[in-house]
Backbone bond lengths (Angstrom), bond angles and torsions (degrees), N, CA, C in turn:
res aa  C-N    CA-C-N  psi(-1)  N-CA   C-N-CA  omega(-1)  CA-C   N-CA-C  phi
1 M - - - 1.457 - - 1.535 111.03 -
2 I 1.316 116.38 -39.35 1.460 119.76 -178.83 1.525 110.74 -64.69
3 K 1.326 116.63 -44.32 1.468 119.79 -179.53 1.524 111.05 -62.32
4 Y 1.332 116.03 -44.23 1.459 119.86 179.67 1.527 110.54 -62.16
5 T 1.323 116.50 -45.37 1.463 121.43 -178.24 1.519 110.45 -61.42
6 D 1.318 115.64 -46.12 1.467 120.47 179.99 1.526 110.81 -61.41
7 C 1.316 116.79 -47.06 1.468 121.34 -179.87 1.530 111.00 -61.93
8 H 1.310 116.39 -46.80 1.457 120.91 -179.62 1.524 111.37 -58.69
9 F 1.325 116.37 -47.78 1.464 120.12 -177.73 1.521 111.93 -67.05
10 K 1.318 117.83 -37.18 1.474 119.82 178.43 1.524 110.84 -63.34
11 V 1.317 115.93 -43.04 1.471 119.66 178.66 1.527 109.93 -64.23
12 E 1.307 115.73 -45.66 1.462 119.88 -179.35 1.532 110.92 -60.67
13 E 1.314 116.67 -42.55 1.461 120.24 -178.47 1.534 112.03 -66.79
14 K 1.316 117.13 -30.96 1.474 119.87 174.72 1.528 110.15 -64.74
15 F 1.333 116.22 -39.63 1.467 119.06 176.44 1.527 111.11 -66.20
16 F 1.321 117.18 -38.28 1.468 120.63 176.54 1.518 109.90 -55.69
17 E 1.326 115.58 -47.88 1.467 120.23 -178.71 1.531 110.96 -66.52
18 K 1.317 115.54 -44.71 1.473 120.01 -177.95 1.526 111.67 -59.21
19 Y 1.324 116.33 -39.66 1.457 120.19 -175.82 1.534 113.40 -105.49
20 S 1.315 115.36 16.23 1.478 122.18 175.20 1.531 112.53 52.43
21 Y 1.300 114.78 50.02 1.466 120.19 176.71 1.522 108.32 -57.38
22 P 1.326 118.31 125.36 1.470 120.86 -171.32 1.532 115.34 -68.88
23 E 1.312 118.73 -22.83 1.461 120.54 -177.15 1.528 111.38 -114.49
24 I 1.318 115.33 39.41 1.467 120.21 -174.13 1.527 112.86 -60.02
25 E 1.305 118.12 -43.93 1.466 120.04 -176.93 1.526 111.89 -66.14
26 Q 1.309 117.18 -41.22 1.465 120.24 178.46 1.534 110.55 -64.23
27 H 1.323 115.46 -39.29 1.460 118.69 -178.46 1.530 110.59 -71.41
28 K 1.315 116.71 -36.55 1.471 119.72 176.26 1.528 110.43 -62.05
29 E 1.306 116.80 -37.01 1.471 120.45 177.29 1.525 110.68 -63.21
30 K 1.324 116.23 -38.91 1.467 120.10 177.10 1.527 110.23 -65.00
31 H 1.321 116.24 -40.04 1.464 119.94 177.04 1.522 110.39 -60.02
32 L 1.303 116.33 -47.96 1.455 120.67 -179.06 1.531 111.11 -60.63
33 S 1.294 116.54 -42.21 1.458 120.95 178.31 1.526 110.64 -61.21
34 F 1.313 116.49 -43.28 1.457 120.55 -179.92 1.524 110.94 -65.67
35 V 1.322 116.98 -43.44 1.461 120.76 178.73 1.529 109.94 -59.91
36 N 1.306 116.90 -42.56 1.465 120.59 178.80 1.528 111.34 -61.43
37 K 1.311 117.00 -38.16 1.470 120.24 177.03 1.520 111.23 -66.17
38 V 1.316 116.29 -40.54 1.466 120.18 178.60 1.534 109.71 -62.67
39 V 1.320 116.44 -42.25 1.466 121.00 179.19 1.527 110.50 -62.30
40 E 1.318 117.72 -37.25 1.464 121.28 179.20 1.535 112.10 -60.58
41 F 1.317 116.88 -29.27 1.460 120.85 -178.57 1.525 112.30 -75.30
42 Q 1.294 117.14 -15.23 1.468 121.00 -178.74 1.506 111.75 -70.65
């Protein structure tokens, strides 16, 4: 689950940058928070 989550978010964040998503930093913070929760389940 961690590998999938990490891969998915990295791809998504590349699209954010490519298309100048206006709230990229806030969304990256949400990604990090989610990843941390996934790690807690391990």
